[in-house]
BABATOR-934407 format. One line per 4 residues: number of its first residue (from 1); their letters; for each residue x, y negated, z negated of N, C-alpha, C. Coordinates in Angstrom, 2 decimals, decimal comma, always signed. Last residue first. Layout:
REM BABATOR-934407
NUM = a = X/Y/Z/X/Y/Z/X/Y/Z | ... .
REM end
This chain:
REM BABATOR-934407
252 = kstk = +15,64/-55,52/+26,18/+16,81/-56,93/+27,06/+16,33/-57,90/+27,09 | +13,28/-54,01/+26,22/+13,53/-55,16/+25,10/+14,68/-55,85/+25,33 | +13,39/-52,26/+28,65/+12,40/-53,41/+28,34/+12,70/-54,62/+27,21 | +15,18/-50,51/+27,34/+15,54/-51,50/+28,87/+14,43/-52,77/+28,81 .
248 = rksa = +14,53/-49,49/+25,31/+15,90/-50,54/+25,59/+15,81/-51,15/+26,11 | +12,29/-48,04/+26,31/+11,85/-49,00/+25,13/+13,41/-49,88/+25,84 | +13,99/-45,81/+28,54/+13,05/-47,48/+29,02/+12,83/-48,20/+27,68 | +15,60/-44,44/+26,62/+16,04/-45,49/+27,56/+15,51/-46,69/+28,35 .
244 = vatl = +13,20/-43,23/+25,65/+14,13/-44,11/+24,53/+14,88/-45,27/+25,59 | +12,24/-42,01/+27,89/+11,47/-42,86/+26,97/+12,29/-44,17/+26,10 | +14,01/-40,16/+28,32/+13,71/-41,20/+29,36/+13,04/-42,89/+28,47 | +14,56/-38,71/+25,49/+15,60/-39,56/+26,35/+14,79/-40,54/+27,09 .
240 = yggi = +11,90/-37,80/+25,85/+11,68/-38,72/+25,01/+13,24/-39,89/+25,28 | +11,66/-36,30/+28,67/+10,80/-37,22/+28,10/+11,15/-38,25/+27,24 | +13,71/-34,34/+27,69/+13,56/-35,19/+28,75/+12,61/-36,73/+29,05 | +12,47/-33,01/+25,26/+13,63/-33,99/+25,47/+14,01/-34,47/+26,10 .
236 = aiaa = +10,14/-31,95/+27,16/+9,82/-33,00/+25,36/+11,68/-33,91/+25,71 | +11,20/-30,52/+29,33/+9,66/-31,30/+29,27/+10,26/-32,64/+27,67 | +13,03/-28,53/+27,97/+13,59/-29,89/+28,61/+12,26/-30,95/+29,08 | +11,00/-26,94/+26,66/+11,72/-28,50/+25,53/+12,70/-29,13/+26,57 .
232 = lvtw = +9,38/-25,91/+28,52/+8,57/-26,87/+27,80/+9,68/-27,67/+27,00 | +11,91/-24,53/+29,58/+11,02/-25,46/+30,22/+9,86/-26,92/+29,82 | +11,72/-22,88/+27,95/+13,33/-23,50/+28,20/+12,60/-24,79/+28,95 | +9,20/-21,22/+27,34/+10,07/-22,38/+26,31/+11,02/-23,19/+26,86 .
228 = filk = +9,82/-20,17/+30,14/+8,41/-21,18/+29,40/+8,90/-21,74/+28,50 | +11,15/-18,34/+29,97/+11,15/-19,58/+31,14/+10,69/-20,38/+30,30 | +10,90/-16,52/+27,73/+12,35/-17,79/+28,62/+12,38/-18,91/+28,54 | +9,03/-15,83/+28,25/+8,56/-16,26/+27,63/+9,88/-17,38/+27,47 .
224 = wvts = +9,61/-14,09/+30,86/+8,71/-15,39/+31,39/+8,90/-15,97/+29,58 | +11,37/-12,47/+29,48/+12,02/-13,16/+31,04/+11,13/-14,63/+30,78 | +10,03/-11,16/+27,69/+11,13/-11,79/+27,31/+11,76/-12,91/+28,66 | +6,63/-10,40/+28,64/+7,82/-10,69/+28,60/+8,95/-11,62/+28,15 .
220 = hpfe = +4,04/-11,45/+28,95/+4,71/-10,88/+27,30/+5,96/-10,49/+27,32 | +3,37/-11,53/+31,49/+3,25/-12,63/+30,72/+3,78/-12,37/+28,95 | +3,92/-9,22/+32,26/+4,65/-10,24/+32,55/+4,40/-11,47/+31,84 | +2,10/-7,06/+32,57/+3,12/-7,35/+30,99/+3,91/-8,85/+31,61 .
216 = tdii = +0,54/-6,86/+34,87/+0,24/-7,49/+33,58/+0,93/-7,61/+32,56 | +2,39/-8,45/+37,67/+2,48/-7,15/+36,43/+1,00/-7,73/+35,33 | +0,03/-10,45/+39,56/+1,16/-10,08/+39,12/+1,01/-9,27/+38,05 | -2,82/-9,74/+39,67/-1,90/-10,49/+40,95/-0,60/-10,31/+41,22 .
212 = hvnp = -4,98/-8,90/+38,09/-3,96/-7,92/+38,36/-3,05/-8,45/+39,70 | -7,46/-8,65/+37,65/-7,08/-9,68/+38,90/-5,80/-8,64/+38,93 | -8,01/-7,25/+35,44/-9,09/-7,48/+36,17/-8,83/-7,96/+37,75 | -6,08/-7,22/+33,50/-6,43/-6,28/+34,25/-7,01/-6,64/+35,20 .
208 = halt = -3,96/-10,69/+34,69/-5,55/-9,84/+33,67/-5,36/-8,39/+34,30 | -2,76/-12,36/+35,75/-1,98/-11,01/+35,04/-3,14/-10,31/+34,12 | -3,76/-14,48/+36,17/-3,28/-13,74/+37,04/-3,00/-12,03/+36,73 | -4,11/-15,80/+33,49/-5,15/-15,28/+34,79/-4,84/-14,22/+35,51 .
204 = mval = -1,46/-16,05/+33,00/-1,99/-14,74/+32,06/-3,20/-14,44/+32,49 | -0,66/-18,07/+34,54/+0,05/-16,95/+34,71/-0,64/-16,03/+34,10 | -2,71/-19,76/+33,59/-2,77/-19,72/+35,12/-1,85/-18,05/+35,37 | -1,30/-20,32/+31,26/-2,83/-20,28/+30,93/-3,23/-19,22/+32,71 .
200 = kvgv = +0,68/-22,13/+31,89/+0,67/-20,57/+31,18/-0,44/-19,59/+30,92 | -0,02/-23,76/+33,64/+0,41/-22,77/+34,62/+0,58/-21,97/+33,26 | -1,15/-25,22/+30,95/-2,10/-24,80/+31,92/-1,58/-23,93/+32,82 | +1,46/-26,10/+30,00/+0,58/-25,25/+28,98/-0,69/-24,65/+29,99 .
196 = wgvi = +1,77/-27,84/+31,64/+2,79/-26,73/+31,64/+2,11/-25,12/+31,21 | -0,36/-29,87/+31,49/-0,21/-29,17/+32,41/+0,60/-27,57/+32,66 | +1,14/-30,76/+28,79/+0,11/-30,12/+29,19/-0,47/-29,63/+30,04 | +3,81/-31,12/+29,92/+3,40/-30,37/+28,83/+1,97/-29,92/+28,73 .
192 = lfaa = +2,98/-33,94/+31,23/+3,85/-32,64/+31,73/+3,50/-31,24/+31,18 | +1,42/-35,26/+29,21/+0,86/-34,57/+30,24/+1,58/-33,45/+31,26 | +3,69/-36,20/+28,12/+3,15/-35,76/+27,22/+1,93/-34,52/+27,82 | +5,88/-37,30/+30,11/+5,80/-36,38/+29,49/+4,87/-35,41/+28,82 .
188 = tela = +3,91/-39,68/+30,25/+3,70/-38,81/+31,00/+4,72/-37,50/+30,70 | +4,10/-40,86/+27,31/+2,69/-40,00/+27,91/+2,66/-39,64/+29,18 | +6,75/-41,77/+26,81/+6,74/-40,61/+26,75/+4,86/-40,23/+26,84 | +6,34/-44,48/+27,27/+6,28/-44,04/+28,07/+6,56/-42,24/+27,75 .
184 = pyke = +5,94/-45,97/+24,85/+4,83/-45,34/+25,52/+5,45/-44,48/+26,97 | +7,28/-45,38/+21,85/+7,24/-45,31/+23,33/+6,21/-44,72/+24,28 | +4,71/-46,60/+19,69/+6,64/-46,73/+19,59/+6,93/-46,94/+21,55 | +3,15/-44,81/+20,30/+2,86/-46,50/+20,31/+4,12/-47,16/+20,20 .
180 = lltv = +3,45/-42,14/+20,30/+3,38/-43,08/+21,33/+3,22/-44,38/+22,01 | +4,48/-42,09/+17,55/+5,53/-42,05/+18,63/+5,21/-42,71/+19,90 | +1,26/-42,29/+16,55/+2,64/-43,34/+15,65/+3,64/-43,39/+17,17 | +1,06/-39,76/+18,05/-0,08/-41,43/+17,83/+1,43/-42,37/+17,65 .
176 = fqra = +1,88/-38,19/+16,71/+2,35/-38,62/+17,71/+1,38/-39,69/+18,56 | +1,32/-38,14/+13,68/+2,29/-38,79/+13,88/+3,10/-38,66/+15,85 | -1,26/-37,20/+14,40/-1,15/-38,70/+14,00/+0,76/-38,63/+14,26 | -0,91/-34,59/+15,46/-1,45/-35,51/+16,22/-1,23/-37,22/+15,70 .
172 = afri = +0,24/-33,28/+13,18/+0,74/-33,28/+13,76/+0,46/-34,99/+15,09 | -2,22/-33,12/+11,14/-1,46/-34,14/+10,70/-0,35/-34,42/+12,13 | -3,47/-31,60/+12,82/-4,22/-32,60/+12,77/-2,96/-33,77/+11,78 | -2,40/-29,41/+13,82/-2,56/-30,46/+14,78/-3,51/-31,49/+14,18 .
168 = lilg = -2,26/-28,24/+11,03/-0,95/-28,57/+11,30/-0,88/-29,66/+12,66 | -4,61/-27,82/+10,71/-3,99/-28,45/+9,60/-2,77/-29,01/+10,36 | -5,05/-26,08/+12,54/-5,76/-26,79/+12,62/-5,25/-27,73/+12,00 | -3,41/-23,54/+11,87/-2,74/-24,34/+12,67/-3,56/-25,76/+12,68 .
164 = iigg = -4,79/-22,29/+8,94/-3,56/-23,74/+8,92/-3,01/-24,04/+10,41 | -6,80/-21,49/+10,67/-7,29/-22,97/+9,70/-5,61/-23,42/+9,58 | -5,89/-19,53/+11,95/-6,42/-20,07/+12,60/-6,19/-21,65/+11,90 | -4,29/-17,73/+10,22/-3,24/-18,63/+10,32/-3,97/-19,85/+11,10 .
160 = ilmv = -6,79/-16,77/+8,84/-5,74/-17,81/+7,54/-5,11/-18,14/+8,92 | -7,94/-15,89/+11,02/-8,45/-16,88/+10,30/-8,12/-17,71/+9,64 | -5,95/-13,50/+11,03/-6,09/-14,59/+12,47/-6,66/-15,32/+11,51 | -6,58/-12,16/+8,96/-4,71/-13,10/+9,68/-5,13/-14,04/+10,22 .
156 = tfqg = -8,84/-11,15/+8,92/-8,36/-12,20/+7,84/-7,45/-12,87/+8,18 | -8,65/-9,45/+11,12/-9,74/-10,54/+11,69/-9,05/-11,75/+10,18 | -7,00/-7,35/+9,86/-6,72/-7,53/+11,20/-7,40/-9,67/+10,93 | -9,18/-6,73/+8,03/-7,48/-7,16/+7,61/-7,03/-7,93/+8,78 .
152 = gnig = -11,65/-5,62/+9,47/-11,55/-6,72/+8,71/-10,30/-7,64/+8,50 | -10,62/-4,88/+13,23/-10,80/-4,87/+11,94/-10,68/-6,00/+10,78 | -12,73/-6,43/+15,61/-11,79/-5,83/+15,23/-11,47/-5,71/+13,87 | -15,08/-6,53/+16,37/-14,57/-5,54/+17,26/-13,28/-5,72/+17,04 .
148 = gihf = -16,71/-8,74/+14,76/-16,12/-9,34/+16,09/-14,93/-8,01/+16,85 | -14,91/-7,06/+11,90/-15,50/-8,19/+12,25/-15,26/-8,49/+13,48 | -15,48/-3,94/+10,61/-14,97/-4,15/+11,29/-15,53/-5,68/+11,60 | -14,13/-1,85/+7,33/-15,03/-2,47/+7,93/-14,40/-3,24/+9,28 .
144 = ngle = -12,37/-0,26/+5,56/-13,30/-0,15/+6,41/-14,30/-0,49/+7,82 | -8,49/-1,72/+5,27/-10,69/-1,66/+4,57/-11,03/-0,75/+5,90 | -6,76/-2,10/+7,59/-7,08/-2,38/+6,05/-8,47/-2,33/+5,75 | -4,88/-1,08/+9,87/-6,45/-1,23/+9,53/-5,68/-1,63/+7,98 .
140 = pltv = -1,64/-2,14/+10,46/-2,47/-0,77/+10,28/-3,50/-1,40/+9,90 | -0,96/-4,72/+13,55/-0,90/-4,20/+12,17/-1,88/-3,16/+11,69 | -0,90/-5,53/+15,98/-0,26/-4,27/+15,82/-0,12/-4,07/+14,09 | -3,16/-7,33/+16,09/-3,55/-5,52/+16,48/-2,42/-4,81/+16,59 .
136 = alav = -1,81/-9,80/+15,57/-2,67/-9,06/+14,71/-3,34/-7,29/+14,99 | -0,56/-10,30/+17,76/-0,25/-9,91/+16,91/-0,58/-9,12/+16,00 | -2,87/-10,07/+19,72/-2,05/-9,83/+20,74/-0,55/-9,46/+19,15 | -4,11/-12,68/+18,06/-4,59/-11,67/+18,68/-3,83/-10,25/+18,80 .
132 = aalm = -2,69/-14,59/+19,04/-3,39/-14,31/+17,31/-3,40/-12,71/+17,49 | -2,59/-15,42/+21,42/-1,40/-14,50/+20,67/-1,67/-14,08/+19,40 | -5,46/-15,68/+21,91/-4,81/-14,75/+22,22/-3,85/-14,19/+21,66 | -5,45/-18,25/+20,17/-5,99/-17,04/+19,79/-5,31/-15,40/+20,11 .
128 = sdla = -3,40/-20,12/+21,89/-3,19/-19,48/+20,51/-3,73/-18,17/+19,72 | -5,15/-20,09/+24,51/-3,77/-20,01/+24,22/-3,16/-19,11/+22,76 | -7,31/-20,51/+23,68/-7,50/-19,65/+23,77/-6,09/-19,16/+23,69 | -7,17/-23,27/+22,80/-7,45/-22,75/+21,50/-7,16/-21,15/+22,50 .
124 = faid = -6,69/-24,86/+24,66/-5,66/-24,73/+23,92/-5,57/-23,73/+23,06 | -9,47/-25,12/+25,81/-8,25/-25,02/+26,35/-7,13/-23,70/+25,54 | -10,36/-26,36/+22,72/-10,70/-25,18/+23,52/-9,91/-24,66/+24,66 | -8,98/-28,82/+22,94/-8,81/-27,96/+22,30/-9,28/-26,86/+22,43 .
120 = alev = -10,35/-30,34/+25,02/-9,11/-29,45/+25,21/-8,23/-29,00/+24,38 | -12,97/-30,35/+24,00/-12,85/-29,60/+25,56/-11,34/-28,98/+25,43 | -12,25/-32,81/+22,30/-13,33/-30,76/+22,00/-12,76/-30,10/+23,06 | -11,36/-34,39/+23,27/-10,25/-33,84/+22,55/-11,12/-32,15/+22,55 .
116 = klvt = -13,68/-35,42/+25,07/-12,14/-34,77/+25,54/-11,67/-33,77/+24,91 | -15,16/-36,12/+22,88/-15,70/-34,90/+23,93/-14,33/-34,01/+24,54 | -13,72/-37,89/+22,11/-14,48/-37,10/+21,08/-14,33/-36,30/+22,04 | -14,20/-39,82/+24,70/-12,82/-39,17/+24,02/-13,02/-38,42/+23,36 .
112 = fwfg = -16,77/-40,43/+24,49/-16,37/-39,63/+25,14/-15,25/-38,99/+24,91 | -16,73/-41,66/+21,51/-17,87/-40,46/+22,08/-17,05/-39,44/+23,18 | -15,60/-44,14/+22,61/-14,96/-42,86/+21,71/-15,93/-42,00/+21,30 | -14,81/-44,42/+26,45/-15,41/-44,58/+24,88/-15,35/-44,04/+23,71 .
108 = sekr = -12,16/-44,76/+28,47/-13,05/-43,96/+28,13/-13,55/-44,84/+26,62 | -10,87/-47,58/+30,30/-10,67/-46,15/+29,27/-12,03/-45,69/+29,03 | -10,65/-49,21/+32,81/-11,51/-48,33/+32,35/-11,55/-47,69/+31,52 | -7,92/-50,61/+34,36/-8,50/-49,38/+34,06/-9,56/-49,52/+33,17 .
104 = kkkt = -7,44/-54,39/+34,29/-7,60/-53,07/+33,87/-7,96/-51,75/+34,21 | -7,95/-56,14/+37,46/-8,54/-55,82/+36,33/-7,67/-54,31/+35,72 | -4,54/-56,92/+38,74/-5,98/-56,67/+38,72/-6,41/-55,97/+37,59 | -2,07/-58,08/+38,42/-3,45/-59,40/+37,84/-4,44/-59,02/+38,19 .
100 = pnes = -0,68/-56,48/+39,25/-0,45/-56,45/+38,00/-2,16/-57,45/+37,20 | -1,79/-54,32/+41,46/-0,79/-55,76/+41,26/-1,52/-55,92/+40,16 | -0,39/-50,80/+41,47/-1,55/-52,42/+41,40/-0,54/-53,39/+41,37 | +1,11/-49,06/+40,18/+1,54/-49,79/+41,71/+0,60/-50,97/+42,15 .
96 = khhr = +0,16/-48,55/+38,00/+1,81/-49,21/+37,32/+1,88/-49,37/+39,08 | -1,64/-46,96/+38,27/-1,58/-48,35/+37,60/-0,94/-48,83/+38,04 | -0,18/-44,47/+39,74/-1,35/-45,23/+40,67/-1,33/-46,98/+39,87 | +0,57/-43,53/+37,63/+1,55/-43,91/+38,64/+0,64/-44,99/+39,24 .
92 = qdyi = -1,60/-42,91/+35,97/-0,24/-43,63/+35,56/+0,31/-44,16/+36,67 | -3,22/-41,28/+37,22/-3,54/-42,94/+36,94/-2,38/-43,32/+36,91 | -1,58/-38,80/+37,86/-1,51/-39,65/+39,25/-2,52/-41,37/+38,55 | -1,47/-38,55/+34,94/-0,33/-38,34/+35,69/-0,24/-39,31/+36,92 .
88 = nkms = -4,10/-37,53/+34,91/-3,55/-38,81/+33,98/-2,51/-39,21/+34,46 | -4,13/-35,61/+36,66/-5,20/-36,82/+37,00/-4,66/-37,90/+36,18 | -2,59/-33,71/+35,43/-2,30/-34,35/+37,01/-3,42/-35,38/+37,37 | -3,93/-33,40/+33,34/-2,59/-33,58/+33,61/-2,42/-34,10/+34,90 .
84 = iyll = -6,82/-32,53/+34,02/-6,47/-33,23/+33,25/-4,80/-34,49/+33,53 | -6,10/-29,86/+35,64/-6,47/-30,88/+36,07/-6,43/-32,62/+34,91 | -4,61/-28,56/+33,85/-4,08/-29,48/+35,06/-4,72/-30,14/+35,27 | -6,87/-27,86/+32,10/-5,95/-28,63/+31,56/-4,70/-28,80/+33,00 .
80 = yiag = -8,85/-26,87/+33,64/-8,84/-28,21/+32,83/-7,73/-28,42/+32,58 | -7,38/-24,69/+34,48/-7,72/-25,16/+35,33/-8,29/-26,87/+35,09 | -6,99/-23,15/+32,10/-5,74/-23,10/+33,02/-6,10/-24,77/+33,56 | -9,62/-22,32/+31,41/-8,61/-23,73/+30,54/-7,33/-23,64/+31,20 .
76 = laqi = -10,61/-21,03/+33,66/-11,28/-22,08/+33,51/-10,51/-23,11/+32,31 | -8,96/-18,69/+33,11/-9,21/-19,48/+34,66/-9,40/-20,75/+34,23 | -9,91/-18,16/+31,15/-8,57/-18,03/+30,59/-8,44/-19,69/+32,48 | -12,84/-16,66/+31,58/-12,52/-18,02/+30,39/-11,02/-18,31/+30,61 .
72 = ewyn = -12,33/-15,34/+33,61/-13,02/-16,16/+34,24/-12,29/-17,38/+33,23 | -11,85/-12,78/+32,95/-10,53/-13,57/+33,06/-10,88/-14,93/+33,34 | -12,77/-11,54/+30,09/-13,17/-12,20/+31,11/-12,02/-13,34/+31,52 | -11,60/-10,16/+27,91/-12,53/-9,12/+28,90/-12,32/-9,95/+30,45 .
68 = vlyt = -11,86/-11,51/+25,51/-10,57/-11,26/+26,52/-10,73/-10,51/+27,76 | -13,83/-11,64/+24,40/-13,64/-12,74/+25,33/-12,57/-12,27/+26,36 | -13,92/-9,72/+23,17/-15,02/-9,48/+23,75/-14,28/-10,59/+24,88 | -12,51/-10,38/+21,31/-11,94/-8,99/+21,34/-12,76/-8,65/+22,37 .
64 = iffl = -13,41/-13,17/+20,01/-12,28/-12,94/+20,54/-11,98/-11,11/+21,50 | -15,74/-12,97/+18,75/-15,96/-12,15/+19,97/-15,00/-12,03/+20,74 | -15,26/-14,00/+16,40/-16,32/-12,93/+16,05/-16,27/-12,23/+17,72 | -13,75/-16,40/+17,32/-13,06/-15,16/+16,75/-13,76/-14,30/+16,59 .
60 = aafr = -15,17/-18,24/+17,90/-14,88/-17,45/+19,07/-13,97/-16,04/+18,06 | -15,98/-19,62/+15,09/-16,94/-18,69/+16,56/-16,27/-17,79/+17,24 | -14,17/-21,05/+14,64/-14,19/-19,68/+13,71/-15,46/-19,58/+14,84 | -13,20/-22,82/+17,32/-12,38/-21,25/+16,69/-12,99/-20,06/+15,31 .
56 = fvfa = -15,74/-24,01/+16,82/-15,31/-23,53/+17,98/-14,38/-22,36/+17,72 | -15,27/-25,72/+14,03/-16,19/-24,63/+14,73/-16,60/-23,57/+15,75 | -12,60/-26,32/+15,00/-12,58/-25,57/+14,18/-13,96/-24,65/+13,84 | -13,39/-28,16/+16,65/-12,21/-27,46/+16,85/-12,47/-26,37/+16,20 .
52 = gllg = -14,93/-30,10/+15,66/-15,54/-29,52/+16,36/-14,79/-28,05/+16,87 | -13,23/-31,03/+14,16/-14,21/-30,59/+13,36/-15,04/-29,60/+13,71 | -11,45/-32,20/+15,55/-10,76/-31,06/+15,30/-12,03/-30,40/+13,96 | -13,04/-34,44/+16,42/-12,37/-33,32/+17,59/-11,94/-32,03/+16,76 .
48 = yfla = -13,29/-36,30/+14,08/-14,08/-35,28/+14,48/-13,86/-34,23/+15,94 | -10,80/-37,05/+13,79/-11,54/-35,70/+12,55/-12,54/-34,89/+13,41 | -9,99/-37,90/+16,02/-9,46/-36,78/+15,56/-10,16/-35,85/+14,31 | -11,99/-40,08/+15,12/-12,21/-39,07/+17,13/-11,15/-38,04/+16,82 .
44 = kqqq = -10,88/-41,24/+13,03/-12,03/-40,83/+13,26/-12,55/-39,58/+14,77 | -8,53/-42,40/+14,01/-8,36/-40,98/+12,88/-9,84/-40,57/+13,24 | -9,26/-44,14/+15,63/-8,19/-43,04/+16,69/-8,86/-41,77/+15,42 | -11,03/-45,86/+14,73/-11,41/-45,19/+14,85/-10,73/-44,06/+16,13 .
40 = lkpl = -8,73/-47,27/+13,58/-10,22/-46,71/+12,80/-10,33/-45,69/+13,45 | -7,38/-48,67/+15,85/-6,68/-47,55/+14,82/-7,87/-46,80/+13,94 | -9,16/-48,12/+18,92/-8,58/-48,81/+18,09/-7,90/-47,65/+16,75 | -7,84/-46,24/+21,54/-9,30/-46,12/+20,47/-8,46/-47,53/+19,36 .
36 = hkvm = -5,72/-45,21/+23,11/-6,50/-46,34/+23,49/-7,65/-46,87/+22,65 | -5,44/-42,86/+22,22/-4,90/-43,52/+21,85/-4,65/-44,80/+22,21 | -6,69/-40,18/+22,65/-7,25/-41,29/+21,18/-6,66/-42,41/+21,44 | -4,79/-38,78/+24,36/-6,31/-38,97/+24,55/-6,72/-39,99/+23,73 .
32 = vamv = -2,86/-38,60/+22,71/-2,52/-39,08/+24,24/-3,93/-40,02/+24,47 | -3,60/-36,84/+20,54/-2,84/-38,28/+20,64/-2,37/-39,06/+21,76 | -3,72/-34,86/+22,34/-4,85/-35,24/+21,78/-4,52/-36,79/+21,31 | -1,50/-33,91/+23,39/-2,61/-34,43/+24,73/-3,47/-34,61/+23,46 .
28 = vand = -0,51/-32,99/+20,70/+0,38/-34,41/+21,67/-0,84/-34,57/+22,65 | -1,10/-31,38/+19,70/-1,21/-32,39/+19,21/-1,07/-33,45/+20,10 | -0,43/-29,30/+21,36/-1,97/-29,34/+21,17/-1,79/-31,11/+21,07 | +2,40/-28,91/+21,16/+1,71/-29,57/+22,98/+0,14/-29,76/+22,26 .
24 = aall = +2,24/-28,32/+18,52/+2,76/-29,31/+18,81/+2,45/-29,62/+20,44 | +0,96/-25,44/+18,12/+0,31/-26,90/+17,45/+0,84/-27,58/+17,76 | +2,76/-24,03/+18,85/+1,42/-24,38/+19,57/+0,91/-24,79/+18,97 | +4,03/-23,72/+16,27/+4,98/-24,77/+18,07/+3,68/-25,00/+18,61 .
20 = gelv = +2,61/-23,25/+14,73/+2,73/-24,75/+14,69/+3,65/-24,88/+15,95 | +1,86/-20,74/+15,75/+0,90/-21,72/+16,02/+1,03/-23,36/+15,15 | +3,97/-19,77/+15,14/+3,63/-19,77/+16,05/+2,66/-20,50/+16,19 | +4,09/-19,86/+12,06/+5,23/-20,38/+13,11/+4,75/-20,71/+14,27 .
16 = ilvl = +1,98/-17,98/+11,84/+1,81/-19,69/+11,14/+3,17/-20,24/+11,47 | +2,70/-15,68/+12,49/+1,70/-16,21/+12,93/+1,43/-17,89/+12,46 | +4,90/-14,98/+10,73/+5,76/-15,49/+12,10/+3,86/-15,66/+12,99 | +3,40/-14,72/+8,53/+4,54/-15,78/+8,68/+4,55/-16,46/+9,89 .
12 = lvwa = +1,85/-12,84/+9,29/+1,05/-13,97/+8,92/+1,97/-15,20/+8,92 | +3,14/-10,80/+9,01/+2,58/-10,92/+10,30/+2,28/-12,51/+10,10 | +4,65/-10,89/+6,80/+5,12/-10,95/+7,50/+4,66/-11,18/+8,99 | +2,09/-9,59/+4,98/+2,19/-11,14/+4,94/+3,75/-11,12/+6,29 .
8 = yelf = +1,62/-7,33/+6,30/+0,79/-8,54/+6,78/+1,22/-9,81/+6,67 | +3,68/-6,05/+5,51/+3,76/-6,42/+7,34/+2,48/-7,15/+7,48 | +3,28/-5,97/+2,76/+4,12/-6,98/+3,41/+4,07/-6,65/+5,05 | +0,67/-4,60/+2,69/+0,85/-5,86/+2,23/+2,34/-6,86/+3,05 .
4 = item = +2,02/-1,98/+3,20/+1,38/-2,60/+4,48/+0,90/-4,40/+3,75 | +3,92/-1,25/+1,29/+4,18/-1,53/+2,25/+3,35/-2,29/+3,33 | +1,56/-1,09/-0,77/+3,14/-2,10/-0,52/+3,44/-2,47/+0,51 | +0,84/+1,38/+0,27/-0,08/+0,16/+0,14/+0,70/-0,91/+0,00 .
REM end
């Protein structure tokens, strides 16, 4: 019994670290989406967005073992993330090339911003929840009850990891809002990260057993994980260095 609890504790720790890593890119897109709002509304938008995200993730946990059978859900998540990434990067470039005397493009209102935060978190949640399932099912079953098609003990680990992940996103998003205000040029890197996570979901979709365009094991391979995290780190570091250089240039 002690060995089982140690296994559960270890997987929970790994899951918390994983949620922390995945929370970073989730927090980036949330920060970008709310940064145009007044300070007080920024905090409210993040609160309402994450409240809805908690409800969605909690409900989805009961169906996740069934949802993974539908590749269309992963495909929709990939399309949405790629869409907001390309649209916002295009808007940034288009806005910069416009005559500065022209009227500034209209920003989303408060509740529409909350809706966008919700949709983005749902797309990101697919990534983190599928990773959580993959980890949880490696654990030995604990107890004789099942929830949502998964053992109760394994479900509990996923639930705790998910709650901690949302808490991490909440605090990380606050920090990213401050960082984006200090270095506005980081916004492009933020949306590149969003698009790259969309590519990750697209790879998972193409590798789904019901699609099988690429090898089903590829998304879980060391090669793909190395590629994904290397590119993600390169975007983040490159974006930060570019933003710092841009700020120094404009401050002269």
